[in-house]
Structure formats: structure tokens, C-alpha cells
C-alpha positions in Angstrom: 16.3 81.8 133.0 20.1 81.8 133.8 22.6 83.0 131.4 26.1 81.4 131.5 28.8 83.8 130.5 31.9 82.2 129.2 35.0 84.5 129.4 37.6 83.5 126.8 41.1 84.7 127.0 42.7 86.7 124.3 45.6 84.7 122.7 47.1 87.6 120.7 49.7 88.2 123.4 51.0 84.7 123.2 51.0 84.8 119.3 52.9 87.9 119.4 55.7 86.4 121.7 55.9 83.3 119.6 56.3 85.5 116.5 59.1 87.4 118.0 60.9 84.5 119.3 60.6 82.9 115.8 62.1 86.1 114.2 65.0 86.1 116.7 65.8 82.5 115.9 65.8 83.2 112.2 68.1 86.3 112.7 70.5 84.3 114.7 70.6 81.4 112.1 71.2 83.9 109.3 74.0 85.6 111.3 75.8 82.3 112.0 75.5 81.3 108.4 76.9 84.7 107.3 79.7 84.5 109.8 80.8 81.2 108.4 80.5 82.2 104.8 82.6 85.3 105.6 85.4 83.4 107.5 85.6 80.8 104.5 85.7 83.7 101.9 88.3 85.5 103.9 90.5 82.3 104.2 90.0 81.6 100.5 91.1 85.1 99.6 94.2 84.8 101.8 95.1 81.6 100.0 95.7 83.6 96.8 97.1 86.7 98.4 100.9 87.3 98.6 102.6 89.2 101.5 103.0 92.9 100.7 106.8 92.6 100.1 106.5 89.6 98.0 103.9 91.4 95.7 106.2 94.4 95.4 109.2 92.0 94.3 107.0 90.4 91.8 106.0 93.7 90.3 109.7 94.9 90.4 110.7 91.7 88.6 108.3 92.0 85.8 108.6 95.8 85.2 112.3 96.2 85.6 114.7 95.8 82.7 117.8 94.9 84.9 117.5 93.0 88.1 119.9 93.2 91.0 120.3 89.6 92.3 122.9 89.9 94.8 125.3 92.5 96.4 128.7 92.2 98.2 131.0 94.8 99.7 134.3 95.2 101.3 136.0 98.2 103.2 138.4 100.2 101.2 140.3 103.1 102.6 137.6 105.6 103.7 134.9 104.0 101.7 133.6 100.6 100.0 134.1 98.5 97.1 130.6 97.2 95.9 129.9 94.4 93.6 126.4 93.7 92.2 125.1 90.7 90.3 122.9 91.9 87.6 120.5 90.0 85.3 118.3 91.3 82.5 114.6 90.3 82.6 114.5 90.5 78.8 116.7 89.7 75.8 116.4 93.2 74.2 119.8 94.5 73.0 120.9 97.5 75.0 124.3 99.2 74.9 126.3 99.6 78.1 126.6 103.3 77.1 122.7 103.5 77.7 122.9 102.1 81.2 123.6 104.4 84.3 123.8 103.5 88.0 122.1 106.0 90.3 123.3 106.1 93.8 121.7 107.8 96.8 124.0 108.0 99.8 124.0 110.5 102.9 121.6 112.9 101.1 123.7 112.9 97.9 122.5 111.7 94.3 125.4 110.3 92.2 125.0 109.0 88.7 127.7 106.5 87.4 128.4 105.6 83.9 129.6 102.4 82.4 133.3 102.1 82.1 135.4 99.1 80.7 134.4 95.4 80.5 136.8 93.2 82.2 137.3 89.4 81.8 138.2 88.5 85.2 138.6 85.4 87.2 139.6 84.8 90.7 139.1 87.2 93.7 137.1 90.2 92.2 137.7 92.4 95.0 141.7 91.8 94.6 141.4 92.3 90.8 143.7 95.0 89.1 140.8 97.0 87.7 140.0 98.6 91.1 143.1 100.8 90.8 141.7 102.2 87.5 138.0 102.7 88.7 137.2 106.3 89.8 134.2 107.5 91.7 132.0 108.3 88.6 132.2 105.1 86.6 131.4 101.4 87.1 133.0 98.4 85.4 131.4 95.3 84.1 132.6 91.7 84.7 130.8 89.2 82.4 129.4 85.9 84.1 127.4 84.6 81.3 128.0 86.0 77.9 127.2 83.2 75.4 127.7 85.3 72.3 130.5 87.3 73.4 128.4 90.5 72.8 129.1 92.0 76.2 133.0 91.6 75.9 133.4 92.5 72.3 130.5 95.0 71.5 129.5 96.2 75.1 126.1 95.0 74.3 123.7 93.4 76.9 121.2 90.9 75.3 120.4 88.6 78.2 123.8 88.3 79.6 124.4 88.0 83.4 127.2 90.2 84.8 128.8 91.8 87.8 128.9 95.6 88.2 131.7 96.9 90.4 132.2 100.3 91.6 133.5 102.4 94.7 131.7 104.5 97.2 133.6 107.3 99.0 133.0 108.2 102.7 131.0 104.9 103.2 131.0 103.2 106.7 129.5 100.3 108.4 125.7 101.0 109.3 125.4 103.6 106.6 122.5 103.3 104.3 122.6 103.6 100.4 120.2 102.9 97.5 121.0 101.7 94.0 119.0 102.0 90.8 119.8 101.1 87.2 118.5 103.7 84.6 117.8 102.4 81.2 115.8 103.4 78.1 113.6 100.3 78.9 111.2 99.4 81.9 111.5 101.2 85.2 114.2 101.7 87.9 114.7 98.8 90.1 115.6 100.4 93.5 117.6 98.4 96.1 118.0 100.1 99.4 120.6 98.5 101.8 122.3 99.2 105.0 126.0 98.2 105.1 126.1 95.6 108.0 128.7 95.6 110.8 130.9 92.7 109.8 134.3 91.3 110.9 134.6 89.5 107.5 136.7 91.2 104.8 133.9 90.5 102.2 130.3 90.5 103.3 127.0 90.2 101.6 124.9 93.5 101.7 121.6 91.8 100.4 
């Protein structure tokens, strides 16, 4: 009697290779899906994000009592005449006596107190009040003062006004920072570099 021996191959190797290929395909698919979701979420997040400087400005606006909107300057003898346009964020009553202007210039810290209120029209840099301003006070020029509180009582309650003062030993290219100090809110700090300008009056920010 003859015996016929049938040799069958072991398929476990092929099964292992197929399983590994399937695993790699699944991992690749999941990685692709994850990358797409990450990109979409990142773009979605950026849609709601502000640039860093814009975020800081928004925080300054909502936490400061007085906002400095614009600033102008002109040369004066060995220094500068500075005019700032100021607007309160809130309508809370505050006396001018409670407002100080902090100036940091060339390593020196100076605090100016409020002086007189001047109803002035025309060229502000040529106004008569400049000859009465020292280097330790600032004057106020009302712009919008509906109830006349700023002019008659030196009381700020939502009024918009200019602040004018002089800086000694200030030249083109120098840097200075201005902050209003009040019993309310925080200091709004503006740092400026006086630009090189051939104009008599120039904007500083």
C-alpha cells in the first residue's frame, strides 16, 4: 500500500503580513483625519483671535478711566509743546484736582497737576495760555462739555478735552511715556518717540 503524503503550506505568515498592512492603513487614515481636523480647528480659533497689540488695546480701553486718543507736538525753545486729546471711558464724575499726568522722559519721572481750564479756539499752539504754563502743571481745553461742568466746576463727567503741557529738554527722536493717574481704573500708558519732522506741528501718535 502506498501512502500519499500531502504537504500543506503554513498560511500564518501571509495572515500576519495582511494584518500589519491593514493596521498601517488604519493608522494612516486616522493621521490624515486628525491633521485635517487640527487644521480646521486652528483656522477656526484664529478667526476669533485678535493680534496681540489689538488685544492689549481693547483691554486698555475697557479698564482705563481716561483714554488718550491723539497726540500732537511742536518744538518750543529747548523742549516741546505737547497736546493730548483725552476722552473718559465712563461718565463718572471726577474732579480735575484728582487727575495727575505722569511723564517718564530720559530716565526722569515727573508728575504734573491740573491747572486752569481755558476756553480757547483757533490755533492751540499759538494760544496765550502757553506763557502761563510751567513745567509742573497742565492746562485743560474743553472740546465737548455739554453741561459746562468742566469749564465752571472743573468736573469731568464724560467730557472730551485737550490737555496741554510743556516738556523741557526734549528733542526730535527722544522717547517719552504719558500716563493719567486717577482714583478710578488703571493707568493708560502711551509711549511715543518724537518723530523727525520739518512741519511746525506734527502728530506724535
